[in-house]
C-alpha positions, 0 to 999 in steps of 0.5 A: 637558757632556752625554751622551747616553744614547740608544740608538742605532735599532742598539741597540734594534734587535729583532735586536740591536746592530748590525742596523739597526731598520728590518730589515722582515722579518728585524728581526721573525724576529729578534724571533720567534726571541728569544721563541720561544728557536728557531733555527727561524723563517722569514719565513713561519713562523706563530707560534703553529704555532712554540708561541707565546702569547697572553702570547709574542706581546704581547712581540713587540707591545712589541718592535715598539712599542719598535723599529719605533715602531709600536703594533701591537693583538692582533688585528693580530698574531693576523691577520698571525701570521708574520714577513713579514706582521708587516713589512708591517703595520709598513710600513702604521702608519708 
């Protein structure tokens, strides 16, 4: 007998269990909230103006790669520092 130990899309979602991995902007908002430890994030919130830095940005990029299967660069992140724009980058890369 074999047991599947791979996480489901909901478990691997940036917003946490019960949220589909394809949540788009909402998923990226949830990532920002988690890594910046604030609920004060909207779709048009600038990551860097919220206090994010390059080290924390790498955590977001890693979460995007894990959750969406998309490898974005730091330059992609700097050019699109809001959840809405990052979600667009993710969609373009898929």
